[in-house]
C-alpha positions as CSV (number, residue, x, y, z in Angstrom):
1,M,-200.4,47.6,10.6
2,N,-198.5,49.8,10.6
3,N,-200.3,52.2,8.0
4,A,-203.3,54.7,9.3
5,K,-205.0,54.2,6.2
6,E,-205.0,50.3,6.3
7,L,-206.1,50.7,9.3
8,I,-209.2,53.0,8.6
9,V,-210.3,50.4,5.8
10,Q,-209.9,47.6,8.4
11,G,-212.0,49.6,11.0
12,K,-214.8,50.6,7.8
13,D,-214.9,46.5,7.2
14,K,-215.4,46.1,10.8
15,V,-218.4,49.4,10.4
16,C,-219.7,47.3,7.7
17,L,-220.0,43.8,9.9
18,Q,-221.9,45.9,12.8
19,D,-218.6,44.8,15.3
20,Y,-218.8,48.5,16.6
21,P,-216.1,47.6,19.7
22,N,-213.4,46.7,17.5
23,A,-213.6,49.0,15.2
24,I,-213.5,51.3,17.4
25,I,-209.6,49.7,18.3
26,S,-208.8,49.3,14.6
27,L,-210.2,53.4,13.9
28,N,-208.6,54.5,17.8
29,K,-204.9,53.2,16.1
30,A,-205.3,55.0,12.8
31,I,-206.3,58.3,14.4
32,H,-203.7,57.8,16.5
33,M,-201.0,57.8,13.8
34,D,-202.6,60.4,12.7
35,C,-205.2,62.6,14.1
36,N,-205.6,64.9,10.4
37,I,-207.5,61.7,8.4
38,S,-211.3,62.9,7.9
39,D,-212.6,59.0,7.5
40,A,-211.1,57.7,10.7
41,Y,-213.0,60.5,12.1
42,F,-216.0,59.1,10.6
43,W,-216.1,55.7,10.8
44,R,-216.0,55.8,14.0
45,G,-218.6,58.1,14.8
46,L,-220.6,55.9,12.5
47,A,-219.1,53.0,14.9
48,K,-219.9,54.9,18.2
49,K,-223.3,55.7,16.4
50,G,-224.0,51.5,16.4
51,M,-223.5,51.5,19.7
52,Q,-226.4,54.1,20.7
53,D,-223.3,56.4,21.6
54,F,-225.0,59.3,20.0
55,N,-223.0,61.9,21.6
56,G,-219.7,60.4,20.9
57,A,-220.5,60.1,17.2
58,I,-221.8,63.8,17.1
59,S,-218.6,64.7,18.8
60,D,-216.4,62.3,16.3
61,I,-218.1,63.3,13.3
62,S,-217.5,67.3,14.7
63,E,-213.8,66.4,14.0
64,V,-214.7,66.1,10.3
65,L,-216.2,68.3,10.1
66,K,-213.1,70.2,11.8
67,I,-210.8,69.1,8.7
68,D,-213.4,70.0,5.9
69,C,-216.0,71.6,6.8
70,S,-218.1,71.0,3.9
71,N,-217.9,67.3,3.9
72,S,-221.7,67.3,3.0
73,K,-221.8,63.4,4.2
74,A,-220.2,64.6,7.7
75,L,-222.6,67.1,7.5
76,L,-225.6,64.8,6.9
77,E,-224.4,62.1,9.5
78,R,-224.1,64.7,12.6
79,G,-227.7,66.2,11.3
80,L,-229.2,63.2,11.5
81,L,-227.4,62.4,15.0
82,K,-228.6,65.9,15.9
83,I,-232.0,64.8,15.3
84,N,-231.5,61.0,17.9
85,I,-231.0,63.4,20.5
86,K,-233.6,65.4,20.0
87,D,-231.6,68.2,18.9
88,F,-234.1,69.5,16.3
89,L,-232.0,73.1,16.1
90,G,-228.6,71.9,15.4
91,A,-229.9,69.4,12.9
92,N,-231.6,72.0,11.6
93,E,-228.6,74.3,11.2
94,D,-226.3,71.1,9.9
95,F,-229.6,71.1,7.2
96,N,-228.9,74.7,6.0
97,K,-225.0,74.5,5.5
98,I,-226.0,71.3,2.8
99,L,-229.1,73.3,1.2
100,K,-225.8,76.9,0.9
101,L,-223.3,73.5,-0.3
102,D,-226.2,72.0,-2.6
103,P,-229.4,73.9,-2.9
104,K,-231.7,71.6,-4.9
105,N,-231.3,68.6,-2.0
106,S,-234.0,67.0,-2.2
107,K,-233.3,64.6,1.4
108,V,-232.7,67.1,3.1
109,L,-235.3,69.7,2.0
110,N,-237.4,66.8,3.5
111,L,-235.3,66.7,6.6
112,L,-235.1,70.3,7.1
113,A,-239.6,70.5,7.5
114,F,-239.5,67.5,9.3
115,T,-236.7,69.6,12.0
116,K,-238.3,72.8,11.5
117,C,-242.4,70.7,12.3
118,R,-240.7,70.1,16.0
119,I,-239.8,73.0,17.1
120,R,-242.3,74.6,15.4
121,N,-241.5,76.7,13.0
122,Y,-245.3,77.3,11.9
123,I,-245.4,80.1,10.2
124,R,-242.8,80.1,8.2
125,I,-242.8,76.4,6.9
126,I,-245.8,76.4,5.9
127,A,-245.3,80.0,4.1
128,E,-242.6,77.7,2.4
129,Y,-244.6,74.9,1.1
130,N,-247.3,77.2,0.0
131,S,-245.0,79.1,-1.9
132,A,-242.8,76.2,-3.2
133,S,-244.4,74.6,-6.9
134,V,-246.4,71.7,-7.1
135,K,-245.3,70.6,-9.7
136,E,-241.7,69.1,-8.8
137,L,-242.7,65.4,-7.4
138,N,-240.1,65.8,-4.3
139,V,-241.8,68.6,-3.3
140,L,-244.9,66.7,-2.2
141,Q,-243.3,65.2,0.6
142,R,-242.5,68.9,1.5
143,Y,-246.3,69.8,1.4
144,Y,-246.8,66.6,3.6
145,F,-244.9,67.6,6.8
146,G,-246.2,71.3,6.0
147,G,-249.9,70.2,6.8
148,R,-248.6,67.8,9.4
149,C,-247.5,71.0,11.1
150,Q,-250.6,72.8,10.5
151,N,-252.5,69.9,11.9
């Protein structure tokens, strides 16, 4: 294979088949050919995640964000990886960046509630949940996390 994009497709397919070591080999070759292709770093990060190398995965996803700082998919993935290593403050930062791009993202709002609870930001989280509209169904999960923080 001579084309970096073909190697990325091959690596992506191997990630989907959970053949992580061979996915990393293909993606390493793609990165060696062109270090500015964010998809290669993203998929290599997912392969490393599959191998439980969370710090390596965070490093690769961070490379994606150096290339495209508004990549919300990469921000979400890095935030989730940071939760895996119990870096709740770091995850919180990534989720807040996503909210700047997409303020009504209910999945991220729920993840923010979780991370805030984990970092024991009780007063602020309870105030946010008390000010939220109960009429929105997706907000109910945020109230649930708020209640868990109160207990």
